[in-house]
C-alpha positions in Angstrom: -17.6 -26.2 -1.5 -16.9 -22.5 -1.9 -16.3 -20.6 1.3 -17.0 -16.9 1.4 -16.2 -14.1 3.9 -19.7 -12.4 3.1 -19.9 -8.8 3.1 -22.8 -7.7 5.3 -24.8 -4.8 3.6 -23.4 -2.4 6.2 -20.0 -3.1 5.1 -20.8 -2.7 1.5 -22.0 0.8 2.4 -18.9 1.6 4.1 -16.7 0.4 1.3 -15.3 3.6 -0.2 -13.5 2.2 -3.3 -12.8 -1.1 -5.0 -9.4 -1.4 -6.8 -9.0 -4.2 -9.6 -5.4 -5.0 -9.6 -5.8 -6.7 -13.0 -8.5 -8.1 -15.3 -8.0 -11.5 -14.4 -6.6 -13.0 -10.9 -2.8 -13.5 -11.0 -0.8 -16.2 -9.5 0.7 -15.5 -6.1 0.4 -16.1 -2.3 -1.0 -14.7 0.9 1.1 -14.3 3.7 -0.7 -15.5 7.1 -0.1 -13.8 10.5 2.5 -16.6 11.4 4.4 -16.3 8.3 3.1 -19.2 6.2 2.6 -18.8 2.3 -0.8 -20.0 1.1 -0.7 -20.2 -2.7 -3.3 -19.3 -5.0 -4.5 -16.6 -7.3 -4.8 -12.8 -6.3 -7.9 -10.8 -7.4 -9.0 -7.4 -6.4 -8.6 -5.2 -3.6 -11.6 -3.2 -1.8 -10.6 -0.2 -0.1 -12.9 1.4 2.5 -12.9 3.5 5.6 -12.8 0.2 7.7 -9.9 -1.2 5.8 -8.8 -3.2 3.0 -10.1 -6.6 1.6 -8.3 -8.8 -0.9 -10.0 -11.3 -3.1 -8.1 -14.7 -2.8 -8.6 -17.8 -4.9 -6.9 -20.9 -3.2 -5.4 -23.8 -5.5 -8.6 -25.7 -5.0 -10.7 -22.7 -6.5 -12.2 -21.5 -3.2 -12.6 -17.7 -3.1 -12.1 -15.8 0.0 -12.5 -12.0 0.9 -9.7 -11.6 3.3 -9.6 -8.3 5.5 -6.2 -6.6 6.0 -6.3 -7.3 9.8 -6.4 -11.1 9.3 -2.8 -11.6 7.1 0.5 -9.9 6.9 0.0 -9.1 3.0 0.1 -10.9 -0.4 2.5 -11.1 -3.4 1.7 -11.8 -7.1 3.6 -12.1 -10.2 2.7 -9.7 -12.9 4.8 -10.5 -16.1 8.5 -10.7 -14.9 7.7 -8.6 -11.8 6.6 -9.6 -8.2 4.4 -7.2 -6.5 4.1 -7.2 -2.8 1.4 -5.5 -0.7 1.7 -5.3 3.1 -1.1 -5.0 5.8 -0.3 -1.6 7.4 -2.1 0.4 10.1 -3.5 3.7 8.3 -5.3 6.1 10.7 -7.9 3.7 12.5 -7.9 0.7 10.0 -5.7 -1.7 8.4 -5.2 -1.3 4.5 -3.1 -3.1 1.9 -0.3 -1.0 0.4 2.2 -1.8 -2.2 5.8 -1.7 -1.0 7.8 0.2 -3.4 11.0 0.6 -1.2 11.7 -1.2 2.1 14.7 0.0 4.5 15.8 -0.4 7.9 15.4 3.4 8.4 12.7 4.4 6.0 10.3 2.7 3.9 7.9 3.7 0.9 4.5 2.4 0.3 1.8 3.3 -2.5 -1.9 3.0 -2.2 -3.3 1.2 -5.3 -3.9 3.8 -8.0 -7.0 3.0 -9.7 -10.1 3.5 -7.4 -13.9 3.0 -8.2 -15.8 5.0 -5.7 -18.8 3.6 -4.3 -21.7 5.9 -3.0 -25.4 5.2 -2.3 -27.8 8.1 -3.5 -31.5 8.1 -4.6 -31.9 4.5 -3.4 -29.0 3.2 -5.8 -25.5 2.6 -5.7 -23.4 5.0 -8.0 -19.9 4.3 -9.3 -17.0 6.6 -10.1 -13.6 5.4 -11.2 -10.7 7.5 -11.2 -6.8 7.3 -10.8 -5.1 8.8 -7.4 -1.4 8.9 -6.5 -1.1 8.3 -2.9 2.3 7.6 -1.4 3.3 6.9 2.3 6.5 7.2 4.1 7.2 5.2 7.3 10.5 6.0 9.3 11.8 3.3 11.8 9.2 2.9 14.6 7.2 5.8 13.6 3.2 6.1 12.2 3.0 6.5 8.3 3.2 10.0 6.8 1.2 10.7 3.6 3.3 12.4 1.0 1.5 14.5 -1.9 2.7 16.3 -4.8 1.6 19.5 -3.5 3.9 20.8 -0.7 6.3 17.7 -1.4 9.5 19.9 -1.1 8.7 21.6 2.1 7.3 18.5 3.8 10.3 16.4 2.8 12.7 18.9 3.7 11.3 19.0 7.3 10.9 15.3 7.7 14.9 14.8 6.6 16.2 17.9 8.3 17.2 16.6 11.5 18.4 12.8 10.5 19.8 13.7 7.1 20.4 17.4 6.7 22.4 17.1 3.6 19.9 15.2 1.8 17.1 17.5 2.9 19.0 20.4 1.3 18.8 18.6 -2.1 15.0 18.0 -2.0 13.2 20.0 -5.1 16.4 19.8 -7.1 16.8 17.7 -10.4 16.8 13.8 -9.1 15.1 14.8 -6.0 11.7 15.7 -6.8 8.4 14.0 -6.1 8.8 11.5 -8.9 12.1 10.5 -7.5 10.8 9.2 -4.3 12.1 5.9 -4.4 15.5 7.1 -5.2 15.3 9.5 -2.1 14.3 6.9 0.1 17.3 4.5 -1.1 19.7 7.3 -0.4 18.1 8.2 2.8 18.7 4.5 4.1 22.2 4.6 2.5 23.1 7.8 4.3 21.6 6.6 7.7 23.6 3.1 7.4 26.8 4.7 6.6 26.4 7.2 9.4 25.8 4.3 11.9 29.3 2.5 10.7 31.1 5.8 10.9 33.1 6.4 14.1 
C-alpha cells in the first residue's frame, strides 16, 4: 500500500515553486533526525514560503512527500557525483539547500536552480519556469546570509573584514569574484584554521 503525506489545498496555494531535480528519480537516501539513512530514490523538491518538501520513494516503491522540518537532509548520486541537500532554517521556515562547501568556520549552500512558480489567477493555476542563482553563506553559529551577484564585492568585503582582512581585500580581483565563491569559502576556512594554530 502506498502512503502519502497529502498536500492540502491551502498548502498547494502556499507553494511558491517546484524544483525538478531530474527527469527520473535518482538512487539515494534520506537522513532522519536521529541520523539513520533510509535508502530509496529522490524525486523532486517543492519550495514554498512554508518550507521545502522532497519526494522520496523507498525501496518498496512507496512514495512520500517529506517536509524539510522532518529530516536532516538527503543525498543522491548523479553520474559519478554525490549531491547532498541539508534542511536549513531560512527566515521563518526550513528549506532544502544544496551543500557546496562545508567548513568549520564557513559553509556555502545553493538553492535549487530551476524553479517552477505556481500562482493562482482567474480561477486557474498558472505556471512559470525560470532559472535562479541563489547562494547562502553560514558563518559558524550565525544565521544564513544570502549572497547575490549584485553588490557581491562590497558585501563579501564587509562580511570578511573583521575575521579575515587579507582575504577581504582580495574580493573583486581575479579568482575572487562571484563565480569563485566555493574557492573563497575554502580559503576562508583554511586561513581561520591556520590562525587558530598560530601562537
